[in-house]
C-alpha positions as CSV (number, residue, x, y, z in Angstrom):
1,M,273.8,-84.9,54.6
2,L,274.8,-86.7,57.7
3,L,276.7,-90.1,57.8
4,R,278.7,-92.4,55.7
5,R,281.7,-91.4,53.4
6,T,280.0,-92.6,50.3
7,A,282.6,-91.7,47.7
8,I,285.1,-94.3,48.1
9,G,288.0,-92.9,46.0
10,V,287.9,-90.1,48.5
11,V,287.9,-92.5,51.5
12,L,290.7,-94.6,50.3
13,A,292.8,-91.6,49.2
14,L,292.9,-90.9,52.8
15,L,295.3,-94.0,53.3
16,V,297.8,-92.6,50.6
17,V,298.9,-89.8,52.7
18,L,299.6,-92.3,55.7
19,P,302.9,-93.8,56.1
20,A,303.2,-96.7,53.9
21,T,302.6,-100.3,55.0
22,A,303.2,-103.4,52.9
23,Q,303.5,-103.0,49.1
24,D,300.6,-105.4,48.8
25,F,298.3,-102.6,50.2
26,E,299.4,-100.3,47.4
27,K,298.9,-102.8,44.8
28,G,295.3,-103.2,46.2
29,L,294.7,-99.5,46.3
30,A,296.1,-99.4,42.5
31,A,293.7,-101.9,41.7
32,H,290.8,-100.2,43.2
33,Q,291.4,-97.2,41.6
34,R,291.3,-98.7,38.1
35,G,288.1,-100.5,39.0
36,D,289.5,-103.9,39.6
37,F,287.8,-104.9,42.8
38,I,288.5,-108.4,42.9
39,N,292.2,-108.1,42.8
40,A,291.7,-105.0,45.3
41,L,290.3,-107.6,47.5
42,R,293.0,-110.2,47.0
43,E,295.7,-108.0,47.9
44,W,294.0,-106.4,50.9
45,W,292.5,-109.8,52.4
46,L,295.5,-111.5,53.5
47,L,296.8,-108.3,55.3
48,A,293.2,-107.8,56.9
49,E,293.4,-111.6,58.1
50,Q,296.8,-110.6,59.5
51,G,295.6,-107.8,61.6
52,N,296.2,-104.9,59.4
53,A,293.6,-102.0,60.4
54,R,293.8,-100.2,56.9
55,S,293.4,-103.4,55.2
56,Q,290.3,-104.4,57.4
57,Y,288.7,-101.1,56.9
58,S,289.3,-101.2,53.2
59,V,287.8,-104.6,52.9
60,G,284.8,-103.5,54.9
61,V,284.2,-100.8,52.5
62,L,284.2,-103.2,49.5
63,Y,281.5,-105.3,51.4
64,E,279.5,-102.1,52.1
65,R,279.4,-101.1,48.3
66,G,279.5,-104.7,47.0
67,Q,282.5,-104.4,45.0
68,G,284.2,-107.5,44.1
69,V,282.0,-109.1,46.7
70,P,278.4,-109.6,47.3
71,Q,277.2,-106.5,49.2
72,S,276.8,-107.4,52.9
73,Y,276.2,-104.7,55.7
74,A,277.1,-107.5,58.2
75,E,280.3,-108.2,56.8
76,A,281.2,-104.6,56.4
77,A,280.3,-103.8,60.0
78,M,282.4,-106.8,61.1
79,W,285.6,-105.7,59.4
80,Y,284.7,-102.1,60.4
81,R,284.8,-103.3,64.1
82,K,288.2,-105.2,63.6
83,A,289.9,-101.8,62.6
84,A,287.8,-99.6,65.0
85,E,289.0,-101.6,67.8
86,Q,292.5,-101.0,66.6
87,G,292.0,-97.3,66.9
88,Y,291.6,-96.7,63.1
89,S,289.5,-93.5,63.1
90,S,287.8,-93.7,59.4
91,A,286.7,-97.4,60.6
92,Q,285.3,-96.0,63.8
93,Y,283.3,-93.4,61.9
94,N,281.8,-95.8,59.6
95,L,281.0,-98.3,62.5
96,G,279.2,-95.4,64.0
97,V,277.2,-95.0,60.8
98,M,276.3,-98.8,60.8
99,Y,274.9,-98.4,64.3
100,H,273.1,-95.2,63.4
101,R,271.3,-96.3,60.3
102,G,271.0,-100.0,61.5
103,R,273.1,-101.4,58.6
104,G,274.4,-105.0,59.4
105,V,273.8,-104.3,63.3
106,S,270.7,-103.5,65.3
107,R,270.2,-99.7,65.3
108,D,271.6,-98.6,68.5
109,Y,272.1,-94.7,69.0
110,T,274.2,-95.3,72.0
111,E,276.8,-97.6,70.1
112,A,276.8,-95.1,67.3
113,A,277.6,-92.2,69.8
114,K,280.6,-94.4,71.2
115,W,282.3,-94.9,67.9
116,Y,281.7,-91.3,66.4
117,R,283.1,-90.0,69.9
118,K,286.2,-92.2,69.3
119,A,286.8,-91.1,65.9
120,A,286.0,-87.3,66.8
121,E,288.6,-87.6,69.4
122,Q,291.2,-88.4,66.9
123,G,290.1,-85.0,64.9
124,D,287.7,-86.6,62.4
125,A,285.5,-83.4,61.5
126,E,282.8,-85.8,59.9
127,A,282.4,-87.7,63.2
128,K,282.3,-84.4,65.1
129,V,279.4,-83.2,63.0
130,A,277.6,-86.6,63.3
131,L,277.9,-86.8,67.1
132,R,276.6,-83.3,67.4
133,K,273.5,-84.0,65.1
134,L,273.2,-87.3,67.1
135,G,272.8,-85.2,70.3
136,N,269.5,-84.1,69.0
137,K,268.1,-87.6,68.8
138,R,266.5,-89.9,71.2
139,Q,267.1,-93.8,71.4
140,V,264.1,-95.4,69.5
141,K,263.3,-98.8,70.3
142,P,262.5,-101.5,67.5
143,R,259.0,-101.6,66.4
144,Q,257.0,-103.9,68.9
145,R,253.5,-105.2,69.3
146,A,250.8,-103.0,70.5
147,S,250.3,-105.1,73.5
148,D,254.4,-104.7,74.3
149,R,254.1,-101.1,74.7
150,A,252.2,-98.5,76.8
151,H,248.7,-98.6,77.8
152,P,246.4,-97.1,74.5
153,S,245.5,-94.4,76.7
154,A,249.2,-93.4,77.1
155,I,249.6,-93.9,73.5
156,G,247.1,-91.2,72.9
157,R,249.1,-88.7,75.0
158,T,252.4,-89.8,73.2
159,V,251.1,-88.8,69.7
160,P,251.5,-85.0,70.3
161,L,255.1,-85.8,71.6
162,Y,255.9,-87.9,68.6
163,K,254.5,-85.1,66.4
164,R,256.8,-82.5,68.1
165,A,259.8,-84.6,67.7
166,L,259.2,-85.1,64.1
167,A,258.7,-81.5,63.7
168,I,262.1,-80.7,65.4
169,D,263.8,-83.5,63.2
170,E,262.3,-81.8,60.0
171,K,263.5,-78.5,61.0
172,V,267.0,-79.4,62.1
173,L,267.9,-82.1,59.5
174,G,265.5,-81.3,56.7
175,P,262.4,-83.0,55.5
176,E,264.2,-85.6,53.4
177,H,266.5,-87.0,56.1
178,P,266.6,-90.7,56.9
179,D,265.7,-90.0,60.6
180,V,262.7,-87.9,59.6
181,A,261.5,-91.1,57.9
182,L,262.1,-93.0,61.3
183,G,260.1,-90.5,62.9
184,L,257.2,-91.0,60.3
185,N,257.3,-94.6,60.9
186,N,257.2,-94.3,64.7
187,L,254.2,-91.9,64.5
188,A,252.4,-94.1,61.9
189,E,252.8,-97.0,64.1
190,L,251.1,-95.3,67.1
191,L,248.3,-94.1,64.8
192,R,248.0,-97.7,63.7
193,T,247.6,-99.0,67.1
194,Q,244.9,-96.7,67.7
195,G,243.1,-98.0,64.6
196,R,243.5,-94.5,62.6
197,Y,244.6,-96.3,59.4
198,A,243.9,-93.5,56.9
199,K,246.3,-91.1,58.8
200,A,248.8,-93.6,59.3
201,E,249.0,-94.7,55.6
202,P,250.2,-91.5,54.2
203,L,253.0,-91.4,56.9
204,Y,254.3,-94.8,55.9
205,K,254.4,-93.9,52.2
206,R,256.3,-90.7,53.0
207,A,258.8,-92.5,55.1
208,L,259.3,-95.1,52.4
209,A,259.9,-92.2,49.6
210,I,262.6,-90.7,51.8
211,D,264.5,-93.6,52.4
212,E,264.4,-94.9,48.9
213,K,265.8,-91.5,47.7
214,A,268.3,-91.0,50.4
215,L,269.4,-94.6,50.9
216,G,268.7,-96.4,47.7
217,S,266.0,-98.8,46.8
218,D,267.8,-102.0,48.1
219,H,268.7,-100.4,51.6
220,P,267.4,-102.4,54.7
221,D,265.7,-99.8,56.1
222,V,263.8,-99.3,52.9
223,A,262.6,-103.2,53.6
224,T,261.6,-102.1,56.9
225,D,259.3,-99.5,55.5
226,L,257.9,-101.7,52.9
227,N,256.9,-104.2,55.6
228,N,255.4,-101.6,57.8
229,L,253.2,-100.5,55.0
230,A,252.6,-103.9,53.9
231,G,251.4,-104.6,57.6
232,L,248.9,-102.0,57.5
233,Y,247.4,-103.1,54.1
234,Q,247.0,-106.4,55.8
235,T,245.2,-105.1,58.7
236,Q,242.8,-103.4,56.4
237,G,242.2,-106.5,54.3
238,K,243.9,-105.1,51.2
239,Y,245.8,-108.1,50.5
240,A,246.5,-107.5,46.8
241,K,248.3,-104.2,47.9
242,A,250.3,-106.0,50.9
243,E,251.7,-109.1,49.1
244,P,254.0,-107.2,46.4
245,L,255.4,-105.0,49.4
246,Y,256.2,-108.1,51.3
247,R,257.9,-109.7,48.5
248,R,259.9,-106.7,47.8
249,A,260.9,-106.3,51.3
250,L,261.9,-110.1,51.3
251,A,264.1,-109.8,48.3
252,I,265.9,-106.7,49.7
253,R,266.8,-108.5,52.9
254,E,267.8,-111.7,51.4
255,K,270.2,-109.8,48.6
256,V,271.5,-107.5,51.6
257,L,271.4,-109.6,54.8
258,G,271.7,-113.2,53.3
259,P,269.4,-116.1,53.2
260,E,269.8,-116.8,57.0
261,H,269.8,-113.5,58.8
262,P,267.2,-113.2,61.7
263,N,265.5,-110.1,60.0
264,L,264.7,-112.1,57.1
265,A,262.8,-114.5,59.2
266,T,260.4,-111.8,60.5
267,I,259.4,-110.9,56.9
268,L,259.0,-114.6,56.0
269,S,256.8,-114.9,59.0
270,D,254.9,-111.7,58.0
271,L,254.2,-113.0,54.5
272,A,253.2,-116.3,55.8
273,G,250.5,-114.7,57.8
274,L,249.1,-112.9,55.0
275,Y,248.9,-116.0,52.9
276,R,247.0,-117.6,55.9
277,A,244.6,-114.9,56.1
278,Q,243.6,-115.6,52.5
279,G,243.3,-119.5,53.2
280,K,246.5,-120.0,51.0
281,I,247.9,-122.5,53.5
282,A,249.9,-124.2,50.8
283,E,252.0,-121.0,50.1
284,A,252.2,-120.2,53.7
285,E,253.5,-123.2,55.4
286,P,257.0,-123.3,53.8
287,L,257.4,-119.8,54.6
288,I,257.0,-120.0,58.2
289,K,258.9,-123.3,58.3
290,R,261.7,-121.5,56.7
291,S,261.3,-118.7,59.4
292,L,261.4,-121.2,62.1
293,A,264.7,-122.7,60.7
294,I,266.6,-119.6,60.4
295,R,265.5,-118.4,63.9
296,E,266.5,-121.9,65.3
297,K,270.0,-121.7,63.7
298,T,270.6,-118.3,64.3
299,L,269.2,-117.4,67.6
300,G,269.5,-120.8,69.5
301,P,266.7,-123.3,70.7
302,E,265.6,-121.1,73.5
303,H,265.1,-117.7,72.3
304,P,261.7,-115.9,72.7
305,H,261.6,-115.2,69.1
306,L,261.6,-118.8,68.2
307,A,259.0,-119.4,70.7
308,T,256.8,-116.9,68.6
309,T,257.7,-118.8,65.4
310,L,256.8,-122.0,67.0
311,N,253.5,-120.6,68.2
312,K,252.6,-119.4,64.7
313,L,253.4,-122.8,62.9
314,A,251.3,-124.3,65.7
315,V,248.3,-121.8,64.6
316,F,248.8,-123.0,60.9
317,Y,248.3,-126.7,62.0
318,I,245.3,-125.8,64.1
319,N,243.6,-124.1,60.9
320,Q,244.3,-127.4,58.9
321,G,242.9,-129.4,61.9
322,K,246.2,-131.0,62.5
323,F,245.9,-130.9,66.2
324,V,248.5,-133.5,67.0
325,E,251.2,-131.7,65.3
326,A,250.2,-128.5,66.8
327,E,250.3,-129.3,70.4
328,P,253.9,-130.1,71.0
329,L,254.9,-126.8,69.2
330,F,252.5,-124.9,71.4
331,K,253.9,-126.6,74.6
332,R,257.8,-126.1,73.4
333,S,256.9,-122.5,72.7
334,L,255.3,-121.8,76.3
335,A,258.2,-123.6,77.9
336,I,260.8,-121.1,76.1
337,K,258.6,-118.3,77.1
338,R,258.5,-119.1,80.7
339,K,262.2,-119.8,80.9
340,A,263.1,-116.5,79.2
341,L,260.6,-114.4,80.3
342,G,259.2,-115.6,83.7
343,P,255.8,-117.3,84.3
344,E,253.9,-114.2,84.9
345,H,254.7,-112.3,81.5
346,P,252.0,-111.1,79.2
347,S,253.7,-113.1,76.3
348,V,253.4,-116.3,78.3
349,A,249.6,-115.4,78.7
350,T,249.4,-115.4,74.9
351,N,250.9,-118.9,74.7
352,L,248.7,-120.1,77.4
353,N,245.7,-118.8,75.3
354,N,246.6,-120.5,72.1
355,L,247.0,-123.9,74.0
356,A,243.6,-123.2,75.5
357,E,242.3,-122.5,71.9
358,L,243.8,-125.9,70.8
359,Y,241.9,-127.9,73.5
360,K,238.7,-125.9,72.7
361,A,238.9,-126.7,69.0
362,Q,239.2,-130.5,70.0
363,G,236.1,-130.2,72.4
364,K,238.4,-130.5,75.6
365,Y,236.9,-127.6,77.4
366,A,238.0,-129.0,80.9
367,K,241.6,-128.6,79.5
368,A,241.0,-125.3,78.0
369,E,239.2,-123.3,80.7
370,P,241.9,-123.3,83.5
371,L,244.3,-122.2,80.9
372,F,242.1,-119.3,79.6
373,K,241.6,-118.2,83.3
374,R,245.3,-118.4,84.0
375,A,246.0,-116.2,80.8
376,L,243.5,-113.8,82.1
377,A,244.8,-113.5,85.7
378,I,248.5,-113.0,84.2
379,R,247.3,-110.0,81.9
380,E,245.3,-108.5,84.8
381,K,248.1,-108.3,87.1
382,A,250.7,-107.4,84.5
383,L,248.8,-105.0,82.4
384,G,245.9,-103.6,84.6
385,A,242.2,-104.0,84.8
386,D,241.5,-101.9,81.8
387,H,244.1,-102.9,79.1
388,P,242.7,-104.0,75.6
389,D,244.6,-107.4,75.9
390,L,242.6,-108.2,79.3
391,A,239.5,-107.6,77.1
392,Q,240.9,-110.4,74.5
393,S,241.3,-112.8,77.4
394,L,237.9,-112.1,78.6
395,N,236.5,-112.6,75.1
396,N,238.2,-116.0,74.7
397,L,236.7,-117.2,78.0
398,A,233.4,-116.1,76.8
399,E,233.7,-118.0,73.5
400,L,234.4,-121.2,75.6
401,Y,231.4,-121.0,77.6
402,Q,229.3,-119.7,74.6
403,V,230.2,-123.3,72.7
404,Q,229.0,-125.0,75.9
405,G,225.8,-123.2,75.9
406,K,226.6,-121.2,79.2
407,Y,225.0,-117.9,77.9
408,A,224.5,-116.6,81.6
409,E,228.3,-116.5,82.1
410,V,229.1,-115.4,78.6
411,E,227.2,-112.1,78.7
412,P,228.8,-110.3,81.7
413,L,232.3,-111.3,80.0
414,H,231.4,-109.7,76.9
415,R,230.0,-106.6,78.4
416,R,233.2,-105.9,80.7
417,A,235.4,-106.6,77.4
418,L,233.4,-104.1,75.3
419,A,233.6,-101.4,78.1
420,I,237.4,-101.9,78.6
421,R,237.9,-101.3,74.6
422,E,235.6,-98.5,74.4
423,K,237.6,-96.5,77.3
424,A,241.1,-97.5,75.9
425,L,240.7,-97.3,72.1
426,G,237.7,-95.0,71.7
427,P,234.1,-95.7,70.4
428,D,235.1,-96.2,66.7
429,H,238.2,-98.8,67.1
430,P,237.8,-102.2,65.0
431,D,238.4,-104.1,68.3
432,V,235.2,-102.0,69.6
433,A,233.4,-103.4,66.6
434,Q,234.5,-106.9,67.2
435,S,233.2,-106.7,71.1
436,L,229.8,-105.1,69.8
437,N,229.6,-108.1,67.4
438,N,230.4,-110.7,70.1
439,L,227.5,-109.4,72.5
440,A,225.0,-109.0,69.6
441,L,225.6,-112.6,68.7
442,I,225.0,-113.6,72.3
443,Y,221.5,-111.9,72.2
444,Q,220.8,-113.3,69.0
445,A,221.4,-116.8,70.1
446,R,219.0,-116.3,73.1
447,G,216.2,-114.5,70.9
448,K,216.9,-111.2,72.3
449,Y,216.6,-109.6,68.6
450,A,215.7,-106.1,69.7
451,K,219.0,-105.8,71.6
452,A,221.0,-107.6,69.1
453,E,220.0,-105.5,66.0
454,P,221.5,-101.9,67.2
455,L,224.9,-103.6,68.2
456,H,225.2,-105.2,64.8
457,K,224.5,-102.1,63.2
458,R,226.9,-100.1,65.1
459,S,229.5,-102.8,64.6
460,L,229.1,-102.5,60.9
461,A,229.1,-98.8,60.7
462,I,232.4,-98.8,62.6
463,R,234.0,-101.3,60.1
464,E,233.0,-99.8,57.2
465,K,234.2,-96.3,58.4
466,V,237.7,-97.6,59.7
467,L,238.3,-100.7,57.4
468,G,236.6,-99.6,54.4
469,P,233.3,-101.4,52.7
470,E,235.2,-104.1,51.1
471,H,236.9,-105.5,54.2
472,L,236.3,-109.2,55.4
473,Y,235.2,-107.9,58.6
474,V,232.5,-105.9,57.1
475,A,231.4,-109.1,55.1
476,Q,231.1,-110.9,58.7
477,S,228.8,-107.9,60.0
478,L,226.7,-107.9,56.9
479,N,226.3,-111.7,57.5
480,N,225.5,-111.6,61.0
481,L,223.0,-108.9,60.7
482,A,221.1,-110.9,57.6
483,A,221.0,-113.9,59.8
484,L,219.3,-111.5,62.5
485,Y,216.8,-110.6,59.9
486,K,216.5,-114.1,58.5
487,A,215.6,-115.5,62.0
488,Q,212.9,-113.0,62.2
489,G,211.3,-113.6,58.8
490,K,212.6,-110.2,57.7
491,Y,213.8,-111.8,54.3
492,A,213.7,-108.5,52.2
493,K,216.2,-106.9,54.5
494,A,218.5,-109.9,54.7
495,E,218.7,-110.7,51.1
496,P,220.8,-107.3,49.9
497,L,223.1,-108.1,52.8
498,Y,223.6,-111.5,51.8
499,K,224.3,-110.5,48.1
500,R,226.8,-107.8,49.3
501,E,228.5,-110.3,51.7
502,L,229.1,-112.7,49.0
503,A,230.6,-110.0,46.6
504,I,233.2,-109.0,49.2
505,Y,234.3,-112.5,49.9
506,E,234.5,-113.3,45.8
507,T,236.3,-109.9,45.3
508,A,238.7,-110.3,48.4
509,L,239.3,-114.2,48.5
510,G,238.4,-115.4,45.0
511,P,235.3,-117.2,43.8
512,E,236.4,-120.7,45.4
513,Y,237.3,-119.9,48.9
514,P,235.5,-121.8,51.9
515,D,233.7,-118.6,53.2
516,V,232.5,-118.1,49.6
517,A,230.7,-121.7,49.9
518,A,229.2,-120.7,53.5
519,S,227.9,-117.5,51.8
520,L,226.4,-119.3,49.0
521,E,224.6,-121.8,51.5
522,N,223.3,-118.8,53.4
523,R,221.7,-117.2,50.3
524,A,220.3,-120.6,49.1
525,D,218.6,-121.1,52.4
526,L,217.0,-117.5,52.2
527,L,215.8,-118.4,48.6
528,R,214.1,-121.6,49.6
529,K,212.2,-119.8,52.3
530,T,211.1,-117.4,49.8
531,G,210.2,-120.0,47.2
532,R,212.8,-119.9,44.9
533,G,214.0,-123.3,44.8
534,K,215.7,-123.4,41.4
535,E,217.8,-120.5,42.3
536,A,218.8,-122.1,45.7
537,D,219.6,-125.4,44.0
538,E,222.1,-123.4,41.5
539,M,223.8,-121.8,44.9
540,E,223.9,-125.0,46.7
541,A,225.7,-126.8,43.8
542,R,228.2,-124.3,43.7
543,A,229.0,-124.4,47.1
544,K,229.1,-128.3,47.2
545,A,231.5,-127.9,44.4
546,I,233.9,-125.6,46.2
547,R,234.0,-127.8,49.1
548,A,234.5,-130.7,47.2
549,K,237.6,-129.2,45.6
550,H,239.0,-128.2,48.9
551,R,238.4,-131.6,50.5
552,A,240.3,-133.0,47.5
553,Q,243.0,-130.6,47.9
554,K,243.3,-131.3,51.5
555,M,243.6,-135.0,50.9
556,T,246.4,-134.4,48.3
557,R,248.2,-132.3,50.6
558,E,248.1,-135.0,53.6
559,W,249.0,-137.7,51.2
560,L,252.2,-135.8,50.0
561,E,253.1,-135.1,53.3
562,K,252.9,-138.5,54.5
563,H,255.0,-139.9,51.7
564,K,257.6,-137.2,52.1
565,K,257.9,-138.4,55.8
566,K,258.5,-141.8,54.3
């Protein structure tokens, strides 16, 4: 297989045939050959510090393999670079490997080719093979948010190209090569963007299996695979499946990269998002704060990634009603993005939108409206009039008008958002289901039940098909359809929907989550309307107990935070 010399005895044996350097190096080599890695490190370290290329290379190998030192690809890459820059061919080859596989450095095929070429020019046979195989590859950018990539219609055209590239890699490199795993991940990400989760899952799983077999269970690429699969499960509402994958990915990166590496911050943020989705704020908040601390220390106070983490922490505060704490974080995040990316960047629109959401939650509608409108204008200019992110801005503005009772202004915005999503994403995408739901709720609020019902039903059908029958968004659709029937006095149609909604919430979130309380209250209201007061009393009592418990927990958290500050 391509890449790194893994047999250290063979690698270091190459040094023996070179002209002798210091006696200390030979002592280190002898210590290494008998498995005494600590003494090998001691003998080589001083020479490496003095600039001896062979010793620098050898220290790099020790760090890469975790022999006598904690394994660290970042340290290994640093020592390889020192030796490679002095023209040491084995170090040049290994540094090429680090860039090729993204070990201790960001994956960069251009840099990999540069170092392979330098080694090959000195007659390194393995470097020549690696360079030739690398020539079959194309630079693959790191995973990005869907909104940062091409328009979804272009993504649809890209899928066949990715499939073809994957087929070529499998044929040239073999079906279990790590670069095949990379191709599988890229294809899976495209399918996920399209909402084709069932097709994406086996690709993510196969990529994980390949990397575990080829690279070992503690490799950073395995952590990336685990994180990708966990993200898919989170999107599907399969939180119990996602959590152990995130935690394993976190453990791998902490072990390999250290506790303050920027890549660790990404998984901390993702795991925090998982907990937030389940309402586990106490578990989520310290993770996002740790992610923020890592990024501020390693990337500096004005990096866009830091802005993203500030934004996420602010969202946590909004969820807890901590509007005063959230506002300066949103504003700082917005200032960083404007400075780093320019005032018309789509990411700036996201920050404007979030600050507007804060003002909306506080009832400051006059402050929120111009921010929503500006975010909409930026996205329309930067992304085009039919991009799904534009649909999100239309929805946000519509919701602002809705809470103010401006229904005549709401409907055309939701209609346009629905049209954009159907065209860009296809008729069965989860975002289309959300737009259908939003439009249905407007009709429902205005008493246009005949128009609302088919939209609710279609939204429910899409969600059941794409997300599965136990997803939380399915519960949302069931609740909305049940409420429609209840408003019309069709209690027999509403009751089984409420029952199913409650079962989904209890299974996914636990029996004491606030959404469970809301579902119990909805059922209690229906029971009263149908003359079943005793059952209604039981439901309401359980709902009150849940809400009382959460109020007490919130008060306890606030008390602890207040006294920690003191």
